C-alpha positions in Angstrom: 9.2 7.0 20.4 10.6 8.2 17.2 11.8 6.7 13.9 13.2 9.3 11.6 14.2 8.4 8.1 16.6 10.3 5.9 18.7 9.9 2.8 16.0 9.8 0.2 16.1 11.9 -3.0 16.3 11.9 -6.7 18.7 9.5 -8.4 19.3 8.3 -11.9 18.7 4.7 -12.9 21.8 2.6 -11.9 22.6 5.0 -9.1 22.8 4.4 -5.4 21.3 5.8 -2.2 21.8 5.1 1.4 18.8 5.5 3.7 19.2 6.0 7.4 16.7 5.6 10.2 17.4 7.1 13.6 15.5 5.5 16.5 14.8 6.9 19.9 12.5 6.3 22.9 12.7 2.6 23.1 15.2 -0.3 23.6 16.4 -0.4 20.0 18.5 -3.5 20.4 15.5 -5.6 21.3 13.6 -4.8 18.1 13.6 -6.4 14.7 13.9 -3.7 12.2 12.4 -3.6 8.7 12.3 -1.3 5.7 9.1 -1.1 3.8 8.2 0.9 0.7 5.0 2.1 -0.9 4.7 3.3 -4.5 1.9 5.5 -5.7 -1.3 3.4 -6.1 0.3 0.3 -4.7 0.2 -1.4 -1.3 3.0 -1.1 1.1 5.6 -3.9 0.7 8.4 -5.3 2.7 11.8 -4.5 1.4 14.2 -6.0 4.0 14.4 -7.2 7.5 17.2 -7.4 10.1 17.2 -9.3 13.4 17.6 -7.5 16.7 21.3 -8.5 16.9 21.9 -7.8 13.3 23.1 -11.4 12.5 20.2 -12.3 10.2 18.8 -10.5 7.2 16.0 -11.2 4.7 15.1 -9.4 1.5 12.2 -9.4 -0.9 13.2 -11.2 -4.1 13.3 -8.0 -6.3 15.8 -6.4 -3.9 18.2 -9.3 -3.4 21.7 -8.5 -4.5 20.9 -4.8 -4.9 19.9 -3.7 -1.3 21.7 -4.3 2.0 20.2 -3.7 5.4 22.4 -3.1 8.4 22.1 -1.7 11.9 24.2 -0.1 14.6 22.9 -1.0 18.1 25.2 1.5 19.7 24.0 4.4 17.6 20.4 3.2 17.4 20.5 3.4 13.6 19.3 1.2 10.8 20.4 1.6 7.2 19.4 0.5 3.8 22.1 0.7 1.1 20.4 0.6 -2.3 22.5 0.0 -5.4 21.6 -0.3 -9.1 18.4 1.5 -8.5 15.6 1.1 -11.1 12.6 3.4 -11.9 10.4 0.8 -10.2 12.2 1.4 -7.0 10.5 4.8 -6.8 8.5 4.9 -3.6 8.2 6.2 -0.1 10.5 4.2 2.1 9.5 3.5 5.7 11.4 2.3 8.7 9.6 -0.1 11.0 10.5 -1.5 14.5 8.8 -4.5 16.0 9.1 -6.4 19.3 6.4 -8.6 20.8 3.2 -6.5 20.6 5.0 -3.2 20.0 5.5 -1.7 16.6 6.5 1.7 15.4 6.7 3.4 12.0 8.6 6.3 10.7 7.1 9.0 8.5 9.0 7.9 5.4 11.4 9.2 3.0 10.8 9.7 -0.8 13.1 7.9 -3.2 12.6 8.8 -6.9 14.6 7.0 -9.6 14.4 8.9 -12.9 16.5 10.4 -15.6 
């Protein structure tokens, strides 16, 4: 089982990034997918969630209107489009897959928002 995130990097405030998570080794279309993030010295927090079919999404309040989660069940990919980024969005972003008692995490990708 693998979840491999990509797309992180350094971006200026107000900029955009698109994170990707490539899944393999499990039946991707059965799994709810989530993005979490963890800033230095802070607890890991939920960013966004998408249902297994991709027809339902949820966002933490601070991300609503700026972030969009999506998935492609053919390519076994999940994405996080992040717009109007703020310095407080700086964190390591993690991809998560969950189904019944199974859950998997990726290694994370660093997002840094700074001038």
